[in-house]
Wavefront OBJ file of the C-alpha trace (Angstrom):
o trace
v -84.867 36.815 138.804
v -83.631 40.069 139.252
v -80.047 41.465 137.861
v -78.255 44.436 139.067
v -75.328 45.454 136.893
v -72.918 48.014 137.752
v -69.737 48.843 135.554
v -67.729 45.817 136.422
v -70.030 43.511 138.430
v -73.053 42.000 137.799
v -75.411 40.671 140.639
v -77.490 37.667 140.230
v -80.331 37.534 142.822
v -82.001 34.145 143.199
v -85.713 34.576 143.571
v -86.076 32.339 146.786
v -85.570 32.341 150.171
v -82.931 29.901 151.226
v -83.620 27.874 154.543
v -80.554 27.441 156.629
v -80.497 24.922 159.375
v -81.059 26.454 163.295
v -82.088 29.784 161.985
v -85.238 31.084 163.611
v -88.431 31.522 161.832
v -88.619 34.953 159.578
v -85.167 35.186 159.494
v -84.467 34.551 155.572
v -81.718 34.556 153.589
v -81.065 35.259 150.117
v -78.224 33.435 148.011
v -76.510 35.843 145.864
v -74.070 35.819 143.154
v -71.456 37.947 141.846
v -69.260 37.691 138.759
v -65.926 39.085 139.929
v -63.155 39.278 136.876
v -65.108 36.186 135.337
v -65.534 34.122 138.338
v -68.808 34.019 139.990
v -68.658 34.639 143.703
v -71.763 33.604 146.349
v -72.841 34.821 149.478
v -75.721 34.347 151.736
v -77.459 37.840 152.491
v -80.340 39.019 155.097
v -82.268 41.903 153.687
v -84.456 43.591 155.955
v -87.813 44.805 155.304
v -86.389 48.390 154.654
v -82.426 48.418 153.767
v -82.657 52.616 153.063
v -79.975 53.597 155.935
v -79.425 50.112 157.497
v -76.140 48.833 158.432
v -74.063 46.133 157.099
v -72.319 43.344 158.127
v -69.879 41.035 156.134
v -69.157 37.971 158.341
v -66.371 35.292 157.168
v -66.255 31.911 157.650
v -63.032 29.943 158.941
v -60.587 28.410 156.416
v -62.858 24.721 155.251
v -66.057 26.267 156.150
v -68.825 27.989 154.480
v -71.369 30.243 154.243
v -73.855 28.051 155.148
v -72.170 27.103 158.520
v -71.327 30.830 159.171
v -75.048 31.651 159.090
v -76.024 29.265 161.684
v -73.294 29.893 163.769
v -72.985 33.474 163.917
v -76.824 34.108 163.463
v -75.745 37.986 163.244
v -78.829 38.386 161.243
v -80.949 37.088 163.777
v -79.737 39.168 166.857
v -79.711 42.277 164.487
v -82.492 41.758 161.911
v -82.499 45.661 160.927
v -79.042 45.062 159.448
v -78.259 43.743 156.401
v -76.025 40.940 156.828
v -73.665 39.243 154.087
v -72.002 35.648 154.927
v -69.860 35.342 151.726
v -68.542 31.953 150.517
v -64.804 31.515 149.932
v -62.951 29.903 147.137
v -60.380 27.058 147.649
v -57.434 29.059 149.121
v -53.341 28.270 149.806
v -52.992 28.527 152.965
v -49.625 27.208 155.372
v -52.027 24.359 156.798
v -53.592 23.994 153.145
v -50.676 23.696 151.037
v -52.518 22.469 148.117
v -55.388 24.818 148.649
v -58.105 22.349 148.764
v -60.209 23.764 151.422
v -62.589 27.471 151.047
v -60.950 30.358 152.899
v -59.791 33.773 152.264
v -56.567 35.387 150.562
v -54.251 36.714 153.519
v -52.112 39.029 151.182
v -52.436 42.549 150.764
v -52.896 44.029 147.352
v -55.158 45.198 144.922
v -55.327 42.063 143.156
v -56.335 40.593 146.162
v -59.666 38.280 144.689
v -61.171 38.482 148.192
v -60.637 42.166 148.688
v -62.473 42.642 145.299
v -65.312 40.502 146.350
v -65.634 42.553 149.388
v -65.766 45.701 146.995
v -68.181 44.193 144.480
v -70.544 43.487 147.570
v -70.155 46.811 149.031
v -70.803 48.657 145.685
v -74.354 47.098 145.412
v -74.839 47.479 149.045
v -74.172 51.158 148.534
v -76.002 51.756 144.936
v -78.932 49.432 145.264
v -79.794 48.717 148.898
v -78.928 52.724 150.098
v -77.175 51.049 153.138
v -75.764 53.672 155.554
v -72.047 54.103 154.409
v -70.717 54.951 157.863
v -71.820 51.557 159.303
v -69.972 49.018 157.885
v -68.940 46.285 159.539
v -66.521 43.237 159.346
v -66.220 39.814 161.431
v -64.944 36.684 160.786
v -63.131 33.491 162.567
v -59.825 31.686 162.198
v -59.019 32.680 158.699
v -62.055 35.054 158.122
v -61.065 36.572 161.278
v -57.505 37.316 159.879
v -58.983 38.465 156.551
v -60.847 40.884 159.054
v -57.689 42.425 159.738
v -56.544 42.310 155.708
v -59.872 44.495 155.171
v -59.365 46.658 158.146
v -55.210 47.696 156.957
v -56.597 47.758 153.015
v -60.417 49.373 153.222
v -60.206 50.992 156.724
v -61.605 53.989 155.555
v -64.433 52.394 154.662
v -65.406 50.673 158.221
v -66.954 51.948 161.083
v -65.936 48.193 163.100
v -64.331 45.188 163.010
v -64.662 41.795 165.262
v -61.884 38.984 164.415
v -62.333 35.874 166.367
v -59.510 33.547 167.051
v -57.288 35.146 164.646
v -54.062 37.226 164.159
v -53.326 40.242 161.978
v -50.611 42.634 163.103
v -48.938 42.697 159.645
v -52.036 43.933 158.102
v -52.008 47.057 160.065
v -48.710 48.666 159.142
v -50.474 51.237 157.409
v -54.136 51.150 159.048
v -56.021 53.844 160.159
v -57.710 54.061 163.504
v -61.029 52.092 163.771
v -63.145 50.671 166.605
v -62.128 46.722 167.156
v -63.655 44.028 169.327
v -60.769 41.061 169.230
v -62.145 37.356 170.737
v -59.558 35.065 171.765
v -59.204 31.730 173.457
v -55.880 31.302 176.080
v -55.898 27.540 174.980
v -56.167 28.161 171.085
v -53.996 25.287 169.118
v -54.355 26.858 165.962
v -54.039 30.613 166.200
v -51.559 30.901 169.605
v -52.595 33.311 171.988
v -49.408 35.074 171.881
v -50.140 35.744 168.049
v -53.246 37.299 169.176
v -51.967 39.472 171.936
v -49.581 40.912 169.126
v -52.479 41.656 167.027
v -54.566 43.503 169.474
v -51.298 45.462 170.727
v -50.898 46.439 167.273
v -54.448 47.605 166.816
v -53.879 49.400 170.324
v -50.857 51.419 168.967
v -53.208 52.040 165.750
v -55.791 53.319 167.653
v -54.230 55.234 170.428
v -57.022 56.924 171.933
v -59.134 57.774 168.647
v -60.979 54.464 168.588
v -61.509 51.857 171.173
v -59.777 48.352 171.519
v -61.799 45.522 173.013
v -60.080 42.625 173.883
v -62.116 39.810 175.190
v -60.412 36.397 176.671
v -61.745 33.171 177.249
v -60.557 29.714 178.585
v -61.179 27.971 175.743
v -59.471 26.973 172.401
v -60.196 27.563 168.739
v -63.774 27.288 168.586
v -66.068 30.033 167.632
v -67.321 30.896 171.267
v -71.377 30.794 171.851
v -71.632 34.271 173.460
v -69.775 35.661 170.389
v -72.652 36.831 168.029
v -73.946 38.945 171.023
v -70.730 40.655 172.136
v -69.988 41.447 168.631
v -73.663 43.054 167.783
v -73.275 44.859 171.120
v -70.244 46.088 170.019
v -71.323 46.981 166.414
v -74.570 48.723 167.688
v -72.120 51.247 169.578
v -70.012 52.167 166.650
v -70.517 54.719 163.630
v -68.020 55.866 161.149
v -67.734 60.094 161.586
l 1 2 3 4 5 6 7 8 9 10 11 12 13 14 15 16 17 18 19 20 21 22 23 24 25 26 27 28 29 30 31 32 33 34 35 36 37 38 39 40 41 42 43 44 45 46 47 48 49 50 51 52 53 54 55 56 57 58 59 60 61 62 63 64 65 66 67 68 69 70 71 72 73 74 75 76 77 78 79 80 81 82 83 84 85 86 87 88 89 90 91 92 93 94 95 96 97 98 99 100 101 102 103 104 105 106 107 108 109 110 111 112 113 114 115 116 117 118 119 120 121 122 123 124 125 126 127 128 129 130 131 132 133 134 135 136 137 138 139 140 141 142 143 144 145 146 147 148 149 150 151 152 153 154 155 156 157 158 159 160 161 162 163 164 165 166 167 168 169 170 171 172 173 174 175 176 177 178 179 180 181 182 183 184 185 186 187 188 189 190 191 192 193 194 195 196 197 198 199 200 201 202 203 204 205 206 207 208 209 210 211 212 213 214 215 216 217 218 219 220 221 222 223 224 225 226 227 228 229 230 231 232 233 234 235 236 237 238 239 240 241 242 243 244 245
């Protein structure tokens, strides 16, 4: 076991690869833990043979999801094996559809006390100081509640991001103080959970923020809230074209 320490965070790297159902042979993931404000936080992480100068993708599952399912469904590390890919695990979180906060998800509240923003900061700190990733190629994506958190990260950490790709999510309110950032938004016309109009408003807010300074791609399909099969390919292709100046 290796332990990386920073001033505020302790990362424990469990010394075994974690097999995930459906992941291609050779595309291994490692179960890692961070202690953030006294709480153990976890993520599945794909580390390429060399992390020096590698891009990094954060991929957030939906409410009620898991890091394992995200790794299986998103498969970003299979499509872009040269990138560091992080699938964080959410904690039980209150949402309008889960008032008891029994299911895992992401806190969609701005502010520096947001436990999930702190997790993002902790992982990125490790990525910068231990893995020496390319800090101009930091990407964020997520589905549903994870897509909303993607918008929140854009608003709160936009200076650090080279591109975002929310799927089946809203987030216009999080962009009030945002700076231009390339965005790919994927939405279903028949989404019954995050209605299409809400997603259109998020895209319109993104266009106002970006103006002519960064691209906004809006991919619409005829399905509902489910994560589309071709979303990972579209997201990886988009991210490969973006880099922060």
